[in-house]
Structure formats: C-alpha cells, structure tokens
N, C-alpha and C positions, 0 to 999 in steps of 0.2 A: 625707566628703562630707554625711553624715547630720547630723553635728554641726554643719557650715557652715550647712545648712539651718535646723537647730533654732535656731541663733544668730539667722540672719536674721529668722525667724518672731518669735521674740522681741522682736527690736529694733522690728521693723514695729508688733508688738502694743502695746510701751512708747511708740512715737510716736504711734499712732493714740490711745492713752489721753491722752498729753499734748496731742494736737491738741483732743481733746474737752474737756478741763480748761481749755485755754486759750480755747474757744468759750465755755464755762459762763461763766467768769471775765469775757469782753468782754459777755456779755450781761448781767450785773450792773452793770458799769461803763458802759457806753454809755449816753446820756441820751436823753431823748424827743426828738421833733422839735422844732425851735424854735418856740416860739409852739403848741404841741400842745393845750393847754387854754385859750387865749386867750379863744375864743368862748364858754367855759363858767365863765368866771372868776365867784367869788363874792365880795362885799363883806366887808372885814374890818374889823372895829370897833376904833377906837383903845383901847389899853389905857392906862388912866389911872393903873395903879398900877406903881411900879418894882420893887416885889417879883416875882421870877420864879415864884412860887409863888401868887401873887393875880391872878387876870384881873378887872379892874374897868372896866366898859364902861357907855355910856348907850344905850339903846333908846327910840325914840319911835315910837308907832303913829299914822300920819299918811296922809293920802290925797293921791296924786301922780297927775298926768295922764302916761301913759306909753303908747308906741306897741307895742302886742301885734301887732294886723294892721296890716301895712305900709300907711301912709298914714292910719292912724285912730289916734285918742287915745282911751284909757280911764282912767276915775277908778280907780285900783286902790289898794286898802287895802294898805299896807306897813309894815314896820318900817325906819325910817330912809331911807325913801324909795327903797328897792331891792326888786326882786322875783327871788328869794325874799329873805327879811330875811338880815342878815349872817350868816356863817359863825361861829360861836362855837366855838371851838378850845381845849381846854385839856389837861392830863395828869391821870392818877388821883392823886387826893390835893389837886389844887389847889382853892384858895377861889374861888368865882365870885361876884362882886358886881355886880348888873345894877340900875342906876338907870333905871327905866322911867316914861315920861310918855305918859299918853294924849291926843293930839290929834284924836281921832276924835269923830264926833256921837253917839256913843253909849258905854255902859259896855262894858269889855272885861277881859280878864285874860292872864297868860301860864301855860299849863300845861307842865311841863318833860316832855315825853311820853318815858316809859321809865326816866326817872332815878329812883333810890331816894334822894329828897329827904327831909327832914323833912317833916311833914303839912302845917304852916304854910306851906310854900312851894311846895305842890302845885299852886296857882293855880285852884281850883275855887270861885267866889263861892257863898254859901250853904251851904258844908260847911268849906272850909280858910280861907277869907278873905271879906271884904268885896268886892263888884264894884268896880273901878277906874273912877270916874266921869269922864265927859268934863272934860277940863281938869286931872284930878288926877294925882298921882304915887305910885310905890310903889317900895320897894328891896327886890330878892329877893338872898337871902345864903345860899348852902349850899357843901358841898364835893362834888367831884365823885368818887364813890365806886368806880365801875366804869368799865373801858374799854369803848368801843363806839360805835356809830352812832345818834344819837337825833335829835330834832328838837324844836321849840316852836311853840306856835299858841294860839289863845284858847280859854276855856272859858264864853264866854258868847256866846248865839247863833252857837254853833260853825258849822253848815252854811253860815250866810250869810258870816259873817265869813272863815272859811277858802277859800270859795269865791270871795270878793272878793280874795284874796291874802295874807292874813295867815299866814305859816308862815315857818320858816326852820330851818337845819340846825344840828347841834351834835355835835361830834367830841370823844370823849375818847379821847386817845391813851396807849398803854401803851408806854413805852420798850423792853421786852423783845420786841416784836413782829419776827417773822423780817424780814430785809430781802428776801428773795426774793419776797416777796408784789408787789413793784413799786410804783411811784409811786401815791400816793393820787389820785382822782378823785372828787368828792362829785357824786351827781347826784340832784337834787330832782324827782322826777316829780309832776306836778299836771295840771289842765285848769281850764278857764274857760268860763262860760257866756255869749256875747257874740254879739249881732247883727252884721248886716254892716257898720254904721257903728263898730263897736268899742263900743257901750253894753252894760253890765251887763245881762243879761235879770233878770226878778224873781226874788227869791230863792225864792218860792213857785211858780214855773212849774210847771204840770202837775197843780197842786192833789194831790188823794188819791193819783193815779197816781204822781206825783213823790215823795210819801212812801213809797209802796209800794216802787217800783222802787229810789228813790234817784236822786239828779240827777246826770248825767254831763255836764260841759262838753263842747261841740263843738270847741274848740280845746285841743289838746295842748301841754303846755308842758315842756321841759327846762331846768332853772335858769332860769325865766323867760321863755325864749325859744321861737319856734315853729322847729323844724328846725335848731338850731345844728350847727356842724361841729367835731368832733374829728380832729385828725390823730395818726396812729400809725405806727409802724414795725414791719415784719413781724418777729414773735417777741419783741419787746420788750414785757413784761407791764406791765400795769397792775391796781391794786387799787381795783376799782369799790365806792364805798359808795352804796348806791341806797336812797333814802327815798321811800316813797309817801305823799305828802302830800295826794292826792286827797280829796275827801268821799266818794266812791261808787266810783270807777273800781278794776277789779280790772287789774292789769298782767302779762300773760305777755309776756316778753322773749325773744328769740333772734336770733342773728347768723348766717345760713347755717348753722344746726346746729353751730357751732363749739363745741368742748368748753369749758365753764365751770366754773373748780374753785371749789366752795364753801367759805367760810372760816367763816361764821357770820351773825349778823345782830343781833337786837334787844339781847341781853345780851352782846355781843362774841363771841369766838370759840367755835366749836362744838368738841366733843371730837376730831373729827378732820374732813379733807376728804371731800367727796364731788363726784365729776365729773358733770356733767349737759350736756345741750345745750339747755335752757331753764329758765326761771326764772319762778316765779309770786310775784307780791308784792301782797297785799292791802292795803286802806287803813290807813295807819298803821304798818305793817310795814317793817322795813328788812332788807336782805339784803347782805352783803359776799362778793365774789367776785373771782377773779383772771382778767382778761380777757386771752387771747393772741392779738394780730392774726394773723388767718390767711392775709391776702391777699397777693399779689405786689405789689411796688413800682409805685406809678401806678394802683391799683386804687381805685374809688369804691364805696360801697355804704351802707346804711342799717341803723342798728337799728330794729326795728319792733316795734309793738304788735300783738299779736294778740288777737281776741276771747276771753274767757275764760266757760266755763259756770260761772255763779253764781247760776243759777235760771231761772225761767220768762221766756222771751224775750230774755235777755241775750246771746245770739249770733245771733238770726234777722236775717237779711239784713244781717249786719257783715262787714266786711272788715278784713284786717291795715293798717295805717297806718304811714307813715314818721314815726320820731321824732327821729333825730339822724343827721346824716351822719359817715361814717366814710371818712377819705380816708388810704390808705397812701402815705406819702411815698415819692418814688423815691431811695431810700437803700439800701445793703446791708442785707439782712435779718441778724438775729441768731438764735443758738440760745436757745430759751427754758431757763429754768432749772426743775429738778425743784422742785415745791412739796411739803414735807414733808407726810404724811398725819395723824400724830399732832399734834395742836395744843395740847392741854392735858387735865387731869384734870377732870371733872365729876361728883363723886360724886352717886349718885342718892339723892334725898331719901327719908329713912328714914319709910315711912308706917305703920309699926307703931303701932296703937292711934289712928291719925288720925281727926279727925272727918269724917264724909262729908256732902256737901249734894248736892241737885239744883237745878241752874240749868236752868230751861226757858226758851228763847227763844220767844215767843209773838206771833202776830199776829191780830188781830180787827179787826171792824167795828162802829162803834155806829150808833144807830137813823137818823142822817143820812148814812149809809154813808162816815163819815171813818174812816181808817186808826188804829187804835189797838195799839201794840204795847207789850210789857212783859216782864217778867221774872217766869216762873211765874203768867202772866196778869195781872200788875199793872202797872198803868203806873208810872213811877218817881214820879211827884209822890205816888202814895197809898201806896208801899211802905215797909215797916218795915225798918230795918236787920239785916243779917246781925250776929250778936254774936260775937265772937271775942274772943281775948288774945294777948298778947305771948308768944312762945315757942311758940304752938299750932301743929301741923301739920294740915293739912286736905286732903282729895280732893275736888274739885268736878267732878261730872260734868255736864258742860254739854252739852245735848240741843237739838237743832234739827230740830223735826218741820214747819217751814215750808216753802214752795216757793221760798225764797230763802237763800243763803249769807249767813253773818253773820261777820265779823271781830271777834272777842272780845278786849277789850282790859281788864287790871286795872291801875289806878294804884298806885303805890307799892312793887309787890313783883314779883320774877320769879318764873314758876313753870316746872315740867318737864312736859311731856306724857307721860302714861303710854303709850308705844307703842313697843314694842321695835324695830320697822321705821324707827322715826326716828333720825337721829343725834342724841345727846344734846346739849343747849344750853339755855341760860337763855332764857327768852321772856316778853314782856308782852303779845304779841298773837299770835292764832293762829285760822285759819279754821275755821269749824264748817261744813262743806258742807251740802247740802239733805238733810234727812231723815237726820242722822247725829248721832252723839255722840262727844265726847272727855272723857278723864279727866285732869285736871290736878292736880298736887301743888305746894301753896305752903305755907311755913313763914313766919309772921308775926315778923319780928325785932324789934328795941326801938324802933320808931317808932309808937308808939300814934296814935290818931285816926281820922277818918272819911274813908274812901276811895271813890272810885267805881269801879263796873265796867260796861262798856257794848259795844254794837255800835258799830264804827267807821265804819260808814255812817252818816255824821253826821245825815241826814235820818232815820235810824231811830233813832237816839239821842234827837233832838228830839221825836219822837212818842211817846217812852215806853219804849225798848227800854234801860233803864239801871236801876242799882239802887246800894246803897251799902253799906260794909261798916265796921262801929265795932268797933276794936281796941284793947280797953280794955289799961290798964297791967298 
C-alpha cells in the first residue's frame, strides 16, 4: 500500500512538473494580442543598401504640421516628418550610413547619444564638426560597437530644438540576448510646451526662472502621442526599452506597483537583473526592463507619471498623470517565464593609479540676476578643456552642492559608478541628486578628440553647465 501511494505521489509530481513546463513553453510561444502596439508604432526608415551588415538611410530635419492636441495643429520640428524621428535599428558590428539634410530655418546637427562613435561623428558643432547650415547636407558614417538602447538629437540650440520635437530612438540589437525577455517595445517619453491652440510656447518662457528650474512641457507624450493605448495579455511579458527624451522632466513610472525586472539601460544589459516596483528615468537616460501584465482579462488601466523630487519646488502641488493606457485583452492568461538573474560579466574598471578629478556642478547669478551655471564655477564658454590621453583611466568625483538635481552625461565613453550598492552596468548618464556626489570611473579608449560633458537638463547646459575633454593620441 505504501509503495502504491509513493508511486502515485511520484506520478502526480511528474505530472505537475510537466504541466508547469508546458505552461512555461506556452508563455514563450503565445503571441502578443493582435495589434498590440499599433497605437505606439514608430516609423522605420527605408534601408537603401542591400548588404545585410550595412544600414544606409536618409534623414531630413523638417517642420511639419501635426495634431498633438486633438483638433489643433502644431508646427513640429521633425526627422522625416514624424514624431519621434524614425526608429533606427541595427545589430552589433553593423555599419550605419545616414545621409542627413537640414531643411530647418536654422543650423542643426545630430548627436548620437550614448554611442561610442569616432569623434568626428559625435555631432557637436564647434568641437567635432561645423554646424549643418539650413539647406545643407552631411553624411554620418560609423559602426555600431555596442548593443543597447540609444537615441539621437541635435546639439545646436538643443533645449529649443529638442523641445520642438527633434529626437528619435536608436536600437542596437545583440542576437545573443535571451528570448525570455519578451517582445521589444520602444517607448520614447517626452513633453511639449503648447498653448491651448496648439502653438509652441516661446523657448525662453519663464526667463531666468525657466533657466534655473528647467522647462517642463505641459503636454506629456509617449511615442509622440497623448495617452496612446497598449494592448496586453495577462502574463505575456514584454521588454520595454524606455528613452527619456525630455529637456528637463524626470520620469518616475509605475503600474499598480507591479514588479518590473530591470535588465539594464544606457550601455546595454547590466550584470544582473533587479526587481523593483517603480523606475526613475532622468533626462537622456535609458532603462530596459521586463513588464509582466498583471491584470485580469478585460481590465483597463494607465501607466502613470509620478512627480520626482529633483530639487526645490519640483514636487510642490503636483500630482500623478496618466501617460499610456494599458488594456488587458479578453484572452486566456499565460504563465510568465522566469527571467535569468545573471545577464553578463562586467569586470570593474581597474582604478589603480587612476588620475582623480573634481567636477563641481555650480549655479550662480550675475549682476542682472541672470542665472549662470558652470563646471567648477566656470561657464562653458570660458572653460579650458580637461587634458587626458588615450589609454588613461580616471576617477571623476562629480559633486552637486546646488538645490537642483543634475543628470550628468559624458559624450563618447561609458563609465562605471563606483557604488557597491548599485548593480554593475555601463552608463553614459547618471543622476547627481541635490547636495550629493558620485565617483565615476572611465577609461579613454582609442578614440582621441574633444568630447563634451554636461548636465542633460538642456536649459542648464545652455546657460553654462557644460565642459569639454580633450583626449590626445
């Protein structure tokens, strides 16, 4: 009798394990709901080159009338007439050729944010290239060295041009990424400053106060739309690649406090996953995570923006706002798959003998009470470059003694944040909270030239919180 019970127990256990394995397989194989991301679809540029390892496209900066506020037309600054600009997608090692034409009424450029491109491709007029004048053309040509989520935007009159709509997503895929992450969904978050008739508000609205606080647009956009809708199936996971393309706005995101599995961000996958119930994304930063729809079939909800404390007055009398509708379709739920914890090895940068530097982010006022920001108390127009060389390792102590947080961005190179409490990953942008400091380790590889570093609250950069670095051969 005991033997019979033991056999029955073992058979039941095997059956349960088989059922669980079948459910896991089903979750991997079942498709997303029909038309799940139609409302969030991004334009794809035509590839002009038949070589599978070369992506050759055309981009034109041009003003287009678009309906942002229902029933109202807005003159939006766009790439190829769409908002956001077309999704540029390639794989690691691909060559990318971009034939760019400027059809705007002023000069512009394209900065490939986060990409470790050659210096002459970085898109910063006055340092790496001449400005691309109205009516002129320029061809960018580089190789995609690293997998990850990136974006592109101008580095001329940046606060205004990005605020008017000039930004687009860029994805570099790694064929070796695990399949269990789910289907990719690229989400470009931004905002726009419009009046009730859909007209752009002046780029300098708010004067010195706007410079100090940074200008947040009152219209929240996801992939260029107000409150678009995403269709999901309970348990069917998605890999969200989220880009903060706003000039100033910090995004704290959560959905019903549902668990979100962090995969990485700026420089691709982190060393390991981390499960959280909300995510903060600072201007220019990117975050990749797995979203597992938690709601029962037939449920509707909203991904919401929550106020983020980034300094004086930034949360006063502010409330959560709906950003994107999430509709759980009336289809059977699936069992989510387990996401592996270890993603890759990221060896720490060896800082033995590293050169140490202090980078102080400063705010002051001139005689006329105009805001003057800088690095180490010096406006970028008067700053001398940091002198370094190829192969040198440095540790930067970035200190913020001001009353506002600053997202610190370094062009051309990845860095590591020296903080044992953080999951190791490669970064190009990191938040420096109010009255705090972070230590960043960086090694300058074989791409000499002059590179920028600055606060990516673009209004802060425009009024001086920017510097440059000369890496000599």
